[in-house]
C-alpha positions as CSV (number, residue, x, y, z in Angstrom):
1,M,-51.2,-198.2,222.3
2,R,-53.5,-197.1,219.4
3,R,-53.7,-193.8,220.8
4,S,-50.0,-193.5,221.7
5,L,-49.6,-194.4,217.8
6,I,-52.1,-191.8,216.7
7,L,-50.5,-189.2,218.7
8,F,-46.9,-190.1,217.7
9,L,-48.1,-189.7,213.9
10,I,-49.8,-186.5,214.3
11,A,-46.8,-185.2,216.0
12,N,-44.4,-186.6,213.2
13,L,-47.1,-184.8,210.7
14,A,-47.0,-181.5,212.5
15,V,-43.0,-181.7,212.4
16,V,-43.1,-182.3,208.6
17,A,-45.6,-179.7,208.1
18,F,-43.5,-177.3,209.8
19,L,-40.3,-177.9,208.2
20,L,-42.2,-177.8,204.7
21,H,-43.9,-174.7,205.5
22,S,-40.4,-173.4,206.7
23,V,-38.6,-174.3,203.4
24,W,-41.4,-174.0,200.9
25,T,-40.2,-170.4,199.6
26,L,-37.0,-172.0,199.0
27,L,-38.4,-174.9,197.3
28,S,-40.7,-172.7,195.0
29,L,-37.3,-171.1,193.7
30,L,-36.8,-174.4,192.2
31,V,-39.9,-173.6,189.8
32,V,-40.4,-170.1,189.7
33,D,-37.9,-168.4,187.2
34,G,-39.7,-165.1,186.9
35,S,-40.3,-165.6,183.2
36,S,-43.7,-164.0,183.8
37,D,-42.2,-160.7,184.8
38,A,-39.2,-161.1,182.3
39,I,-37.8,-157.9,180.3
40,S,-38.1,-159.5,176.9
41,R,-35.3,-158.7,174.3
42,A,-38.2,-157.7,172.0
43,E,-39.0,-154.7,174.0
44,L,-36.0,-153.4,174.9
45,P,-34.4,-151.0,172.0
46,A,-31.1,-151.7,170.6
47,P,-27.9,-149.6,171.4
48,N,-28.5,-146.3,170.1
49,S,-31.9,-147.0,168.8
50,D,-34.3,-143.8,168.2
51,R,-36.7,-145.9,170.3
52,I,-35.0,-145.1,173.6
53,D,-35.6,-141.5,173.6
54,E,-39.5,-142.5,173.1
55,R,-39.4,-144.5,176.4
56,P,-40.5,-143.0,179.9
57,M,-37.6,-142.7,182.3
58,L,-39.0,-143.5,185.7
59,I,-35.6,-144.5,187.6
60,P,-33.5,-141.4,188.3
61,K,-29.9,-141.1,186.5
62,I,-28.0,-142.2,189.4
63,I,-25.5,-145.1,189.3
64,H,-24.7,-146.6,192.7
65,Q,-21.4,-148.8,193.4
66,T,-19.7,-149.9,196.7
67,Y,-16.2,-150.5,197.6
68,I,-13.9,-150.3,200.8
69,N,-12.6,-146.9,200.1
70,E,-12.2,-144.8,196.8
71,T,-8.8,-146.6,195.6
72,I,-10.6,-148.9,193.4
73,P,-8.4,-152.1,192.6
74,E,-6.9,-152.0,188.9
75,V,-8.9,-155.2,188.0
76,W,-12.4,-153.2,188.2
77,R,-11.2,-149.6,187.5
78,A,-11.6,-150.0,183.5
79,G,-15.0,-151.3,184.0
80,Q,-16.0,-148.5,186.6
81,R,-14.5,-145.9,184.3
82,K,-16.4,-147.3,181.1
83,C,-19.8,-147.0,183.3
84,V,-19.0,-143.4,184.1
85,E,-17.9,-142.5,180.5
86,L,-21.1,-144.0,179.0
87,H,-23.1,-141.9,181.6
88,S,-21.7,-138.5,181.8
89,D,-25.4,-137.2,182.4
90,Y,-25.8,-139.7,185.7
91,E,-25.0,-138.8,188.9
92,Y,-22.3,-141.3,190.2
93,K,-22.0,-142.3,193.9
94,L,-19.2,-144.7,195.2
95,W,-20.5,-145.8,198.8
96,T,-17.3,-146.4,200.5
97,D,-17.4,-148.3,204.1
98,K,-17.4,-144.7,205.9
99,K,-20.0,-143.1,203.7
100,A,-22.4,-146.1,204.1
101,R,-22.1,-146.1,207.8
102,D,-22.6,-142.2,208.1
103,F,-25.8,-142.6,205.8
104,I,-27.3,-145.3,207.7
105,A,-26.5,-143.7,210.9
106,A,-28.1,-140.3,209.9
107,E,-31.0,-141.6,207.7
108,Y,-32.0,-145.2,209.1
109,P,-30.7,-145.3,212.6
110,W,-33.0,-148.3,213.4
111,F,-30.9,-150.4,211.3
112,L,-27.3,-149.2,212.8
113,E,-26.9,-151.9,215.5
114,T,-27.5,-154.6,213.0
115,F,-25.4,-152.7,210.2
116,D,-22.1,-152.5,212.9
117,G,-23.0,-156.2,214.3
118,Y,-22.8,-157.8,210.8
119,E,-19.8,-160.4,211.1
120,F,-18.8,-160.1,207.2
121,P,-17.7,-156.8,205.6
122,I,-19.8,-158.1,202.5
123,Q,-23.2,-158.1,204.4
124,R,-22.8,-154.1,205.0
125,A,-22.0,-154.1,201.2
126,D,-25.3,-155.9,200.5
127,S,-27.6,-154.0,202.8
128,I,-26.3,-150.5,201.6
129,R,-27.2,-151.2,198.3
130,Y,-30.7,-151.9,199.0
131,F,-30.8,-148.7,201.5
132,V,-29.6,-146.4,198.7
133,L,-32.0,-147.7,195.9
134,A,-34.9,-147.6,198.5
135,H,-33.8,-144.0,199.3
136,F,-32.3,-142.2,196.0
137,G,-33.4,-144.6,193.5
138,G,-31.1,-145.2,190.7
139,I,-29.2,-148.3,189.5
140,Y,-26.9,-150.4,191.4
141,I,-23.8,-152.1,189.8
142,D,-21.2,-154.4,191.2
143,L,-17.9,-153.3,190.2
144,D,-17.1,-156.5,188.5
145,D,-20.0,-155.7,185.9
146,A,-18.7,-153.5,183.6
147,C,-21.2,-151.3,181.7
148,Q,-21.5,-152.4,177.9
149,R,-23.9,-149.9,176.8
150,R,-26.1,-147.2,178.1
151,L,-28.4,-148.2,180.6
152,D,-31.4,-145.9,179.6
153,P,-33.8,-148.5,178.4
154,L,-33.6,-150.0,181.8
155,L,-34.9,-146.7,183.5
156,A,-38.4,-147.4,181.6
157,Y,-39.0,-150.1,184.6
158,P,-40.1,-148.7,188.2
159,A,-37.9,-151.8,189.6
160,W,-35.8,-154.6,188.0
161,L,-33.6,-157.4,189.3
162,R,-31.4,-159.8,187.4
163,R,-32.2,-163.7,187.1
164,T,-29.2,-165.9,188.3
165,V,-28.5,-169.6,188.0
166,P,-29.4,-172.0,188.9
167,T,-32.5,-170.5,190.7
168,G,-33.7,-167.2,192.2
169,I,-32.4,-163.5,191.4
170,S,-29.1,-161.7,192.1
171,N,-28.1,-158.4,193.7
172,D,-25.3,-157.5,191.6
173,A,-27.4,-155.3,189.4
174,M,-30.7,-153.6,190.2
175,G,-32.6,-150.8,189.3
176,S,-35.5,-148.9,191.1
177,V,-37.7,-145.7,191.7
178,P,-37.1,-144.1,195.2
179,H,-39.2,-145.9,197.9
180,H,-40.6,-148.6,195.6
181,P,-42.5,-151.0,197.9
182,F,-40.1,-153.8,196.9
183,F,-37.0,-152.6,198.2
184,M,-38.7,-150.6,201.1
185,K,-39.8,-154.4,202.1
186,V,-36.6,-155.9,201.5
187,I,-34.9,-153.1,203.8
188,D,-37.6,-153.8,206.6
189,A,-36.9,-157.6,206.4
190,L,-32.9,-157.3,206.9
191,P,-32.9,-157.5,210.7
192,N,-35.0,-160.5,210.8
193,Y,-32.6,-162.4,208.5
194,D,-29.6,-161.5,210.8
195,K,-28.7,-165.2,211.5
196,S,-25.5,-167.1,211.4
197,W,-25.7,-170.4,209.6
198,L,-22.4,-171.7,210.7
199,L,-20.7,-171.6,207.3
200,P,-19.8,-167.8,206.1
201,Y,-21.2,-168.5,202.5
202,I,-24.6,-169.5,203.7
203,T,-24.9,-167.1,206.4
204,V,-24.0,-164.1,203.8
205,M,-26.5,-165.7,201.3
206,G,-29.0,-166.1,203.5
207,S,-28.9,-163.1,205.7
208,T,-28.2,-160.2,202.9
209,G,-27.1,-161.7,199.6
210,P,-28.9,-163.2,196.6
211,L,-30.5,-165.9,198.7
212,F,-32.4,-163.6,201.1
213,L,-33.2,-160.9,198.2
214,S,-34.9,-164.2,196.3
215,V,-36.9,-165.3,199.3
216,I,-38.1,-161.4,199.7
217,W,-39.0,-161.3,196.1
218,R,-41.1,-164.6,196.2
219,H,-42.9,-163.3,199.5
220,Y,-43.5,-159.9,197.8
221,N,-44.8,-161.4,194.6
222,S,-47.0,-163.9,196.6
223,E,-48.6,-160.6,198.6
224,R,-49.2,-158.8,195.5
225,G,-52.7,-158.9,194.1
226,A,-53.9,-159.7,190.6
227,D,-55.0,-156.1,190.3
228,S,-52.1,-154.3,191.9
229,D,-50.5,-151.4,190.4
230,E,-48.0,-151.7,187.7
231,M,-45.6,-149.6,189.0
232,D,-45.5,-152.0,191.9
233,R,-44.2,-154.7,189.7
234,V,-40.6,-155.9,189.7
235,R,-39.4,-157.1,186.4
236,I,-36.5,-159.6,185.5
237,L,-33.4,-159.2,183.2
238,F,-32.4,-162.5,181.9
239,T,-29.3,-163.8,180.7
240,D,-28.9,-162.7,177.6
241,E,-30.0,-159.1,178.2
242,Y,-27.6,-159.0,181.2
243,G,-24.2,-160.3,179.2
244,G,-22.5,-161.9,176.7
245,K,-24.2,-160.3,173.7
246,A,-23.5,-157.5,171.6
247,W,-26.5,-155.7,172.8
248,S,-26.2,-156.9,176.5
249,F,-25.7,-154.0,179.2
250,F,-23.1,-155.5,181.4
251,N,-19.9,-157.5,180.8
252,K,-18.9,-159.9,183.6
253,T,-15.4,-159.4,184.7
254,V,-13.5,-161.1,187.8
255,G,-15.6,-160.9,191.1
256,N,-16.5,-162.9,194.2
257,S,-13.6,-161.1,196.2
258,W,-15.7,-161.9,199.7
259,H,-15.7,-165.6,199.0
260,Q,-13.9,-167.5,201.8
261,K,-12.5,-171.2,202.3
262,D,-16.1,-172.7,202.8
263,V,-17.2,-171.8,199.2
264,S,-14.4,-174.2,197.6
265,F,-16.0,-177.1,199.9
266,I,-19.5,-176.3,198.7
267,L,-18.4,-175.8,195.0
268,W,-16.7,-179.2,195.3
269,V,-19.9,-180.8,196.7
270,C,-21.8,-179.3,194.2
271,H,-20.1,-181.0,191.3
272,C,-19.8,-184.5,192.9
């Protein structure tokens, strides 16, 4: 009887340990906010400051955006136009569905089966942004993130992501040099996270969206040694520098066009 009880307790402890190990990264996102890698407001030159020209420009002057085709909806057109007008010396790349697939087929054929197999179009829109940053470098911006000032100060960081609430990081605005090890890790991990989680919202978030990117970000930082190269570091853009202030880089407009009915239910539960 005692032996059976001991075996039962060991089996249950093993199950609990396995579950904790499986969700440990997700739990860590509740306490790790990226503040140690924050891009502080003190180090960012003000708009039109002479200090901007003194900073290195590591990230190439390329702006990437995605949409189904080249007919941008009216609600986002002004924001897109402002990003282009503020950066006339930048290359602008709009990745339509066709251009995105052609690019994957030509440059990353090992990912084409996963790319074509995604159930939701937003998963392809998510994944292509990681691939073009890994390949070309530059800055990716969602169409609902209108540029508020020139992005030149953000070119000084080898890679950066945006902090989001309540936890983790977002994939709506990101910057990188070509072949940065973080984004190389991201694209390499994508096929392994191609899983269905019943609800569309959770499936998207966990397979290609911000939750997926946050998990890879935590793994990446855990694997980096204390003496790793500064060029491998991923810096984090926090709220004030992202939007809502006179010195902010972006101004958020209407977004979340991919959300389905399950999102309303999830938001209702979260607010209960």
